[in-house]
C-alpha positions as CSV (number, residue, x, y, z in Angstrom):
1,M,-26.7,15.0,-18.1
2,E,-30.2,13.9,-18.3
3,R,-32.7,12.8,-15.7
4,I,-33.9,9.3,-16.4
5,T,-35.7,6.7,-14.7
6,Y,-33.7,3.4,-14.2
7,Q,-34.4,0.0,-13.0
8,G,-37.4,1.2,-11.0
9,W,-35.6,4.2,-9.6
10,Q,-37.5,7.4,-10.5
11,R,-34.8,9.7,-10.2
12,C,-31.5,8.9,-11.7
13,Y,-29.2,10.9,-14.0
14,R,-27.4,9.6,-17.2
15,L,-24.2,11.2,-18.2
16,T,-22.6,10.3,-21.6
17,D,-19.8,11.6,-24.1
18,D,-21.3,9.4,-26.7
19,L,-18.4,6.8,-26.2
20,V,-19.5,5.7,-22.6
21,D,-22.2,6.4,-20.4
22,L,-23.0,6.1,-16.7
23,V,-26.1,6.3,-14.6
24,V,-26.1,7.6,-10.9
25,T,-28.9,6.9,-8.5
26,A,-30.1,9.9,-6.8
27,D,-33.1,8.3,-4.9
28,V,-30.5,6.3,-3.0
29,G,-26.7,6.5,-2.7
30,P,-25.2,8.1,-4.5
31,H,-24.1,4.8,-6.5
32,V,-22.9,4.8,-10.1
33,I,-25.0,2.0,-10.9
34,R,-24.1,1.7,-14.5
35,F,-21.0,2.3,-16.4
36,G,-20.2,0.9,-19.8
37,F,-20.0,1.6,-23.6
38,V,-23.0,3.4,-25.0
39,G,-25.5,0.6,-26.1
40,G,-23.2,-1.9,-24.4
41,E,-23.3,-4.0,-21.3
42,N,-23.1,-2.7,-17.9
43,Q,-19.8,-3.5,-16.5
44,F,-21.0,-3.0,-12.9
45,W,-23.2,-5.6,-10.8
46,E,-26.5,-4.7,-10.0
47,D,-28.5,-6.8,-7.3
48,P,-31.8,-7.9,-9.0
49,D,-33.6,-8.1,-5.6
50,L,-32.8,-4.4,-4.7
51,L,-33.5,-2.6,-8.0
52,G,-35.8,0.3,-7.3
53,R,-35.6,0.0,-3.5
54,T,-35.4,3.1,-1.3
55,G,-35.7,3.6,2.4
56,G,-34.8,1.3,5.4
57,D,-32.3,1.6,8.3
58,Q,-29.9,-1.1,7.1
59,W,-27.0,-0.8,4.7
60,V,-27.7,-2.9,1.5
61,N,-25.4,-3.5,-1.5
62,Y,-27.3,-2.2,-4.4
63,G,-24.3,-2.8,-6.6
64,G,-22.4,-0.2,-8.8
65,H,-19.8,2.1,-7.5
66,R,-19.9,3.5,-4.0
67,L,-17.8,5.6,-1.6
68,W,-17.0,4.2,1.9
69,H,-14.6,5.3,4.6
70,A,-11.8,3.0,5.9
71,P,-10.8,1.2,8.2
72,E,-13.8,-1.2,8.0
73,V,-15.6,-1.7,11.0
74,E,-19.1,-2.1,12.1
75,P,-21.5,-0.2,12.5
76,R,-19.4,2.9,11.2
77,T,-18.4,1.7,7.8
78,Y,-21.9,0.2,7.2
79,A,-24.0,3.3,7.4
80,P,-27.1,3.1,5.4
81,D,-27.3,5.0,2.1
82,N,-31.0,4.6,1.3
83,D,-32.2,8.1,1.2
84,P,-32.3,10.7,-1.7
85,V,-29.1,12.8,-2.5
86,R,-28.8,16.3,-3.6
87,V,-27.6,16.8,-7.3
88,D,-25.7,19.7,-8.7
89,E,-24.1,20.3,-12.1
90,R,-21.6,23.3,-13.0
91,D,-18.6,23.6,-15.0
92,G,-18.9,20.2,-16.7
93,I,-18.9,18.4,-13.3
94,A,-22.0,16.7,-11.9
95,R,-22.0,16.4,-8.0
96,F,-23.9,13.9,-6.1
97,I,-24.0,14.8,-2.3
98,Q,-25.3,12.4,0.5
99,P,-27.0,13.7,3.6
100,I,-24.8,13.6,6.6
101,E,-24.5,10.2,8.1
102,P,-26.4,10.6,11.4
103,T,-24.3,7.7,13.1
104,T,-20.9,9.0,12.0
105,G,-21.1,12.9,11.2
106,I,-19.5,12.1,7.7
107,Q,-20.9,13.4,4.4
108,K,-20.0,11.7,1.4
109,S,-20.2,13.1,-2.2
110,L,-19.1,12.0,-5.7
111,E,-18.0,14.5,-8.5
112,I,-18.1,13.1,-11.9
113,R,-16.5,14.5,-15.1
114,L,-16.4,12.7,-18.4
115,E,-13.1,13.1,-20.5
116,P,-13.9,14.6,-23.8
117,D,-13.4,12.4,-26.8
118,A,-12.2,9.4,-24.7
119,A,-13.7,6.3,-23.0
120,A,-12.9,7.5,-19.6
121,V,-14.4,9.2,-16.5
122,Q,-12.8,11.1,-13.6
123,V,-14.5,10.4,-10.2
124,T,-13.6,12.5,-7.3
125,H,-14.6,11.0,-4.0
126,R,-15.0,13.4,-1.0
127,L,-15.4,13.0,2.8
128,R,-16.4,15.8,4.9
129,N,-16.4,15.8,8.6
130,T,-19.2,17.7,10.1
131,N,-18.5,16.5,13.8
132,L,-17.1,18.8,16.4
133,W,-14.2,16.5,16.9
134,P,-11.5,15.1,14.5
135,V,-12.0,11.8,12.9
136,T,-9.4,9.5,11.5
137,L,-10.4,7.8,8.2
138,A,-9.3,7.2,4.6
139,P,-11.5,7.4,1.4
140,W,-12.3,4.0,0.0
141,A,-13.7,3.6,-3.4
142,I,-15.3,0.4,-4.4
143,S,-16.6,-0.7,-7.9
144,V,-18.8,-3.7,-7.8
145,M,-18.1,-5.5,-11.2
146,A,-20.3,-8.0,-13.1
147,P,-19.7,-11.7,-12.6
148,R,-17.5,-14.0,-14.5
149,G,-14.6,-11.9,-15.1
150,T,-11.1,-11.5,-13.8
151,G,-9.4,-9.0,-11.5
152,I,-6.0,-7.9,-12.0
153,L,-3.7,-6.6,-9.4
154,P,-0.2,-5.5,-10.5
155,L,2.8,-6.1,-8.2
156,P,5.6,-3.5,-7.9
157,P,8.5,-3.9,-10.5
158,R,10.7,-7.0,-10.1
159,G,14.5,-7.1,-9.9
160,A,17.4,-9.2,-9.3
161,H,18.8,-10.3,-5.9
162,A,22.0,-8.5,-6.1
163,Q,20.5,-5.0,-7.0
164,N,17.5,-5.5,-4.6
165,L,18.6,-6.6,-1.2
166,Q,15.7,-5.0,0.6
167,P,12.0,-5.9,0.2
168,N,9.7,-3.8,-2.1
169,T,6.5,-5.5,-1.9
170,W,3.7,-6.1,0.8
171,L,0.8,-8.3,0.1
172,V,-2.1,-8.0,2.4
173,L,-4.1,-11.1,3.3
174,W,-7.4,-11.4,5.2
175,A,-8.3,-14.2,7.8
176,Y,-10.5,-15.8,5.0
177,T,-8.1,-15.5,2.3
178,D,-7.2,-19.0,1.0
179,M,-4.1,-18.9,-1.2
180,Q,-5.0,-22.4,-2.5
181,D,-8.5,-21.3,-3.9
182,P,-8.3,-22.0,-7.5
183,R,-9.8,-18.4,-8.1
184,W,-6.3,-17.1,-7.5
185,T,-3.2,-17.0,-9.7
186,W,-0.2,-15.7,-7.9
187,G,2.2,-14.5,-10.8
188,T,5.5,-12.7,-10.7
189,R,4.2,-9.5,-12.1
190,C,0.5,-9.6,-11.1
191,V,-2.2,-11.3,-9.2
192,L,-5.3,-12.7,-10.7
193,L,-8.6,-13.2,-9.0
194,R,-11.3,-14.7,-11.1
195,Q,-15.2,-14.3,-10.3
196,D,-16.9,-17.7,-10.1
197,R,-20.6,-18.1,-9.5
198,E,-20.3,-21.6,-8.1
199,R,-17.8,-20.7,-5.3
200,V,-19.6,-19.3,-2.3
201,T,-16.7,-18.5,-0.1
202,E,-15.3,-14.8,0.0
203,Q,-11.6,-14.1,-1.0
204,K,-9.7,-10.8,-0.6
205,A,-6.2,-9.5,-1.2
206,G,-4.5,-6.1,-1.4
207,A,-1.2,-4.5,-2.0
208,Y,0.5,-1.2,-2.2
209,V,0.8,-0.7,-5.9
210,P,3.1,2.2,-6.9
211,Q,2.1,1.9,-10.4
212,G,-1.3,3.2,-9.5
213,W,-3.6,0.9,-11.3
214,V,-5.9,-2.1,-11.0
215,A,-8.2,-3.7,-13.6
216,Y,-11.0,-6.1,-14.4
217,A,-11.4,-8.0,-17.6
218,R,-14.8,-9.6,-18.7
219,A,-16.4,-10.6,-22.0
220,G,-14.0,-8.8,-24.2
221,T,-14.0,-5.5,-22.2
222,L,-11.2,-4.2,-20.0
223,F,-12.0,-1.8,-17.1
224,V,-8.9,0.1,-15.8
225,T,-8.9,2.2,-12.7
226,T,-6.0,4.5,-12.2
227,V,-5.1,6.5,-9.1
228,T,-2.1,8.5,-7.9
229,P,-0.3,6.7,-5.0
230,V,1.3,8.8,-2.2
231,P,4.8,7.2,-1.2
232,G,5.4,6.8,2.4
233,A,1.7,7.7,3.2
234,D,0.0,5.8,6.0
235,Y,-2.6,3.7,4.2
236,P,-5.2,1.5,6.0
237,D,-5.3,-2.3,5.7
238,L,-1.6,-2.8,6.4
239,G,-0.7,-0.3,3.8
240,A,-2.7,-1.3,0.9
241,N,-3.8,1.2,-1.8
242,V,-5.5,-1.4,-4.1
243,E,-7.7,-4.4,-3.1
244,L,-9.7,-7.3,-4.9
245,F,-12.8,-8.9,-3.1
246,T,-15.0,-11.6,-4.6
247,N,-17.9,-13.8,-3.6
248,S,-20.3,-15.7,-5.5
249,Q,-22.2,-12.8,-7.0
250,M,-19.7,-10.3,-8.0
251,L,-16.1,-8.9,-7.6
252,E,-15.1,-5.6,-6.1
253,V,-12.3,-3.4,-7.4
254,E,-11.1,-1.2,-4.6
255,T,-8.8,1.7,-4.1
256,L,-7.9,3.6,-1.1
257,G,-6.5,7.1,-0.2
258,P,-4.1,7.5,2.9
259,L,-5.4,7.7,6.4
260,V,-5.8,11.3,7.5
261,K,-7.0,13.1,10.8
262,L,-9.9,14.9,9.6
263,E,-10.5,18.1,11.5
264,P,-14.0,19.3,12.2
265,G,-15.5,21.1,8.8
266,G,-12.6,19.6,6.9
267,D,-12.8,17.4,3.8
268,V,-10.5,14.8,2.0
269,S,-10.8,13.7,-1.6
270,H,-9.7,10.7,-3.5
271,V,-9.6,10.7,-7.3
272,E,-10.2,7.8,-9.6
273,T,-10.1,7.7,-13.5
274,W,-11.9,4.9,-15.1
275,H,-11.0,3.7,-18.5
276,L,-12.7,1.2,-20.8
277,F,-11.3,-0.8,-23.6
278,D,-13.1,-3.5,-25.9
279,G,-11.9,-6.2,-28.0
280,I,-9.6,-7.6,-25.4
281,P,-8.9,-11.4,-25.1
282,Q,-9.9,-12.8,-21.7
283,P,-6.6,-13.1,-19.7
284,E,-6.2,-16.4,-18.2
285,T,-2.5,-16.3,-17.3
286,E,0.0,-13.7,-16.4
287,A,1.4,-13.9,-19.9
288,D,-2.1,-12.8,-21.2
289,V,-2.1,-9.7,-18.9
290,L,1.6,-8.8,-20.1
291,A,0.5,-9.3,-23.7
292,H,-2.9,-7.7,-23.9
293,V,-3.4,-5.6,-20.8
294,G,0.1,-4.0,-20.3
295,P,0.4,-2.2,-23.5
296,L,-3.1,-0.5,-22.9
297,V,-2.3,0.4,-19.4
298,A,1.3,1.8,-19.9
299,P,0.1,5.2,-21.6
300,L,-2.4,5.7,-18.8
301,I,0.4,5.7,-16.0
302,A,3.3,7.1,-18.0
């Protein structure tokens, strides 16, 4: 880990294992503002109008990867993260700890560990309740991806009618979700959502994914996030643990932990592992996903 300047922020930290590297802002956030192959493109989106900005009492979307708490509601979810964060490194883990949110009493932190000899990073998202009363919430990890790619939301395993008389899938839609929007492909084994700079309306969908993964493919690179689902747990957003959101600027790959009643002084964590692959044909159909993405993901969730 080394301290660097990045995109106008004077206090950032770069972590690398010589295969991938990432940059975390410490002037604001924390945000993992960059993640990609060493010397390669940033897989995360950055808002060019906000680079280097600090301070202010309104939440803004700098881009990169962030931690929120669900369910989404204003103003709680949109607590500003525009101030410096504390940085600590020990035992191969870098910790980025946000000041306590004055409007919620919640303190957020990210703990980052690069996998040795692999294009992979483990990110532990932690929420701590500093209030004198319990708070019900869920960790919500959001990766804001660079434009012109395709999000991949897997569906639970399929089966035949005779052996599957009960439903095994719930798909969560928002009031602004338009199932006829051409950015969607509603497949049998997965749902695809394309990011399109020419379309200004927002789109979002979620699902409970027992396989525990979600992905984004762009310009020959595949970003895969894996998590550990908790069967039977009470997840926010009508039970979704994986979600995709897009607008005209970017696409968000989102995972959630179960809802918990967080007692005073307690904390809850949610772990993602990010994986990068290169040389991947851009998937346009479900058949492309099964042929080119499925074989890469299978060993990650075995």
